[in-house]
N, C-alpha and C positions, 0 to 999 in steps of 0.2 A: 504493500500500500504506500509506503514511503517513497519508493522509486517512481510509482505512477502518479502520485499526487504531490505536486510541488508545494502547495499550501500546507499540507499536512507535514511535510518535511521541514518547512520553515518553522512551524509551530513546535515541532519536536526539538529542533536546535535551540529555539528561543527558550523552551522549557529547560533544556540542559544548562543554558547560561544563567537563567533565573535561579535554578536550584544550586548552582555553584555559588552564587551570591548568598543564597539563603543558608547554605552550609557554613559559610564563614561566620555568619551571625549566630547560628545555632552553637557552634563550637566555642566562640570567643565572647559573645556579648554579655552573657551572664557573669562570666569570670571577670571581665573588665568592669562591669557594673559593680561587682563586689569590691574591686580595688578603688573605684572612683566615688562610690556613693557614701554618704555620711553614716548610713545605718545598713546593717547586713540585710534587713528585711526588704530594702529597696534594691537589692542586687539585680532582680529581674524586672525592675521598672522600665529600663530601655526596651526590653523585649515586649513588655506590656504596651508601651507606647507605639511600638511597631505594629502591634495588632490593632491598637486604637486608630492609627493612620489608615490601616486596611479598612476598619469599620466605617470611618468617615467617608472614605472614597468609593467604596464598593458599589453602592446603589447609584450615586450620580454617574459613575463610569458606565454602568450598564445602560442607563437611559441615554447617555451621550452616544454610546455605540449603536443603540437602536435607531437613533436619528441620523448619525453621521458615518456609520460603518465601523468595522473593527480596527482598521489601521490607525486612524487618528487616536482612538482611545488607548490602544496598546503601546504606541510610541510615546504617548504622554506619560504612561506609567513607567516606561524604561527611563525617560528623562528624569523622573522623580528618583529613580534608583541611583542615577549618577549623582544627583544633588545629595541624596542621603549618604552615599558612601564617602563623598568628599567632606561633608559636614561632620560625620562620625570620626573620620581621620583627624580632622582639626581638633575635635574634642579630646581625642586620646593624646594628641601632641601637646595640647595645652593643659591637660589634666583637668578639663572642665566637664563635670558630670552633666550639667544642664545642656551644654552644646552637644554632648554625646547622645543625650536623650532626643534632642531635636533631629539629629541625623537619623535616628531609628524611626522617628515619626514619619519623616519623608520617605524612608525606605518602605514603610507600610503601604504607601500608595503604589509602589512597584509591585508589592505582594498582591494587592487588590487586583491590579491589571493582569498579572500572571494567572490568577484564578480563572480568568475567562479564556485562556488558551484552549482548554478542553471543550468549552462550549463552542468556540469558533471552529474546532475540528468537526463537530457534529454537522456543521453547515457545508462541509466539503464532500459528504458521502450520502448514499441512499440509506433508508431506514434499517435495512438488514445488516448494515455494517457500523452502526453508530457506537455500539459497545467497543468494537475494535478501534475505531477512530479516536474515541476519548482515551482508551487505554494506551495507544501508541504515543499520544502527546504526553500523557503522564509518565510514560516510560522514558521520556527524555531525561528524567532525573537519574537514570542509570549512569549516564556519562558523567554527571556531576558527582555521583557517589564514588566513582572510580578515581577521579582526578582531584576533586576539591579538597579532601583532607590533606593530601600531600602539598597542594598549593598553599593551604592555610598555614601549615607548619613552616614552609619556606618563607612565606610572606611576612610572618609575624616578626622576623628579625631582618627583613630586607632593607629597612631604613634605620637610621640611628636611634630613633625612639621606638621601643618595642610595640608591636601590634599596629602601628600607623600604616605600615605597608599592606597589611591585610585589608584594611578598609579602602585604601587607594586601589588595590586589586579589585575590590567589589565594584567600585565606580567604573573601572575599565571594562569589566565584564558586562555591566549594564549598558555601557556605550556600544559594545559589540551587539548586544541585544537590540538596541535602538536601530542600528544600521540594518540588521537583519529584518526586523519587523517593518521597516520602511518599504520593503519590497513586497509585502504581503498583499494579496488580492483575494479577499474572502469577506463575505458579509457586506458587499458594496450595495446590495439592494436594501434600502431602508424604508421603514414604515413608521408612522406615528405610534407610540406606545399605547396599548389598550389594556384594560383590566385593572382591578384594584385588589388590595391584599385580602379583603374579606372574601371576595368571590374565589380567589385562588386558594385560600386556606379552607374553604368549604369542601374542597375535593380531597378525599381520603388519600389518594396516591400522592398528591403534593405534600400533605401533612407528613406522611410516612417518609417521603424523600428528604424533607427538611430535617426531621428528627434524626434519621440515620446519619446523614452527612454532618450535621452539627455536633452530635455526640461523638462520632468518630473523630472529627477534627479537633474538638475541644479536649478530648482525652489525650490525643496525640500531642497537642501543644503542652498540656499540663505536665505529662510525664517526660516528654523530650526536653523541655526547659529545665526541669528539675534534675535530670540525669547527670549532666556535667558537675553540678554542685554536689549532688549526693556522692559521686565518685571522688570528688575532691575532699569531702568530709571523711571519706573512708581511707584517705591517704594515697589514692591512686593518682599517677601523674597525668599531665595533659595529653601525652601521647596515647595513653590508654583510653581516655575519653574520646579522642579523635578517632581511634579505631572502632570504638563502640558506636559512635555516631555514623561512621561509614557503613557499618553493617545495618544499622537502623535505616539509613536512607536506601540501601540496596533492598531491604525489606519493603520499603515504601513503593519502590518502582518496578523491581523485577516481576512481581506477581501480575503486573498489568498485562504482560504478554499472554497470561493464561486467563485472567479475569475478564478481559474484553470478549474473547470467544465464548467464555462460559455465560456471560450476560446475554449475548446474541442467541445462544442455543437454549439456555435454561430459563432465562428471565432474570430480572433484577432481584426479586425477593430471595431466592435461594442463596445467591452470592452475598447479599446483605447479612443473612443469617450466619453464613460461614465467617464473615468478618466479625460479627459480634462474638462468636465462639473463640476466634483467634485472639481478640483483645482480652477476653476473659482469661485465656491461657497466659497472656503477657503479665496480667496482674498476679496470677498464681506463682509464676516463676519469680517475679519481683519480690514476692513475700517469702520466697524459699531461701534466699541468701544474698550477700552483698559483696561477693568476690567479682572480679572482672567477668568471669564466665557467666554468672547469673545476670549481670547488667547487659551483657552482649545478647544473650538469648531473649531476655525480656524485651530489649529494644528492637530486636529483629522481628519478634512477633507483633510488637506495637506497630511497626511499619507495615507489615503484611495486613493486619486487620484494618488499618486506616485505608490502605489501597482498595481493598475489597468493598468497604462501605462507601468510599467516595465514588468509585465507578458505578456501583449499583444505584446509589442515590442520584447521580447525575443522569443516568439513562432513564430512571424512573420518572424524574421530573420532566425530561424531554418528551415522554409519552403522554403527559397530562396537560399540556398547554398548547395553544394555537400560535402560529408564527407572529402575529401582532401582539401577543402577550409575552413574547420572549424576553424583552428587556425587563419587565417587572417581575416575571417568574424567576429568571436567573438572578436578578438583583436581590430578590427576596431570599433566595438560597444563600447567596454569598453574604448578605447582611446578617442572616441567622448564624452562618458559620463564623463570621467575624465577631459577632456579639458574644457567642459562647467561648470562642478562642480568647477574646479579650479578658473575660472573667477568669479563664483558666490561667492565662499568662500573669495577670495581676496576683492571683492566688498562689501560684507555684512557689515564688520566693518565700512568702510567709509560711506556707505549709512545710516546705523542706527545712527551713531554719527553725520553725516553731514546733512542728509535730513529728516530722521525720519521713523517711522513705516508705516505710511500711504503711503509714496512714494514707499516703498518696495512692498507693496501689489498692488499698481497701476501698477508697472513694470511687474507683472505677466501676465496681460491681453493681451498685444500685443504678448508676447511670446507664450501664449496658442493659439492665432490666427494663428501663424506660424505652430504649430503642426496640427491644424485643416486643414489648407490649404494643408499640406503634405499628410494627409490621403485622402482628397477629390481629390487631384491630382492623387493619386494612383488609386482611384476608376474610375476616368475619363479615365486613361490609360488602365485599364482592360476593360472598356466598349468599347473603341475604338478598342482594339485588338479583342474583341468578334465580333464587327460589321464588 
């Protein structure tokens, strides 16, 4: 599909560049926040502000792309990534926590735009291939997982002030993404947005899609942000955290090569159920020990579960709205994802420093039960309608 579909290839490469930037932030931002912040509980505030930037930008970007097309919105997001990387680098160089936080806020706009790469991919294929199209774009993160950790470790000391080079690298990768996305030709046929949140939320399929993706994304953010700090508190070095994050990101993206065809063949619901079970396994492994091996397996399962729930939720949403409702439906999903992720990011620093690693993993279980109930409720509604 990548060879035949140039737009899909462009989105795949843009995803690889975005996630390379994201991995730099995942590996370093909480640790730098711990160094620069006046209180330990504020260590993950920059990551939380990144998610807040995402939250503030996601719905306006969706409506903007509904009216003006994908390319303007996606290149705008990449430009914000350049600004965020340079501002963060300046904050680290000056030892200014507030400036570092502002850089993270701008980077959140880049994150918001990158979330629409998979939706743009759906517009390049027929209905029978939508699962695979979304999965291939998400799989672009495989490239990032293979190269970004090594780049991060190299770039942290590339300049005289430690870690400044990593954020300059982030800005450079975002610049490459902007150049790539400027060639994109997809979603050029635009229509005025239609629909409102109340009518969209009245549909069981949309409610289930929102709950599945929001909980999967929120739990991934909560545990992923806490993992480098938890490993640091256990006395494990930065190199160990980088390796664990690398396996986590491989778990986030490699299953897309299987999850996409599974969705096209079996449907969204079975794949979502498999994702819920996998995240439950991640929590159980996290509760079983705090050596590097336990962190690695737990993070790997965390990534796999997120992938399955994201692809299943994305395709489920696509089946439940009309083309002129696209902007509001997709914006609603990303707004929900960002809102839950913001709460998770704000909470992760306080939870890991105040309660501990075990309590974070325990908190996953009731939230996964909510996602399970949402899927079962949709099934019951469909059965009642058929009866």
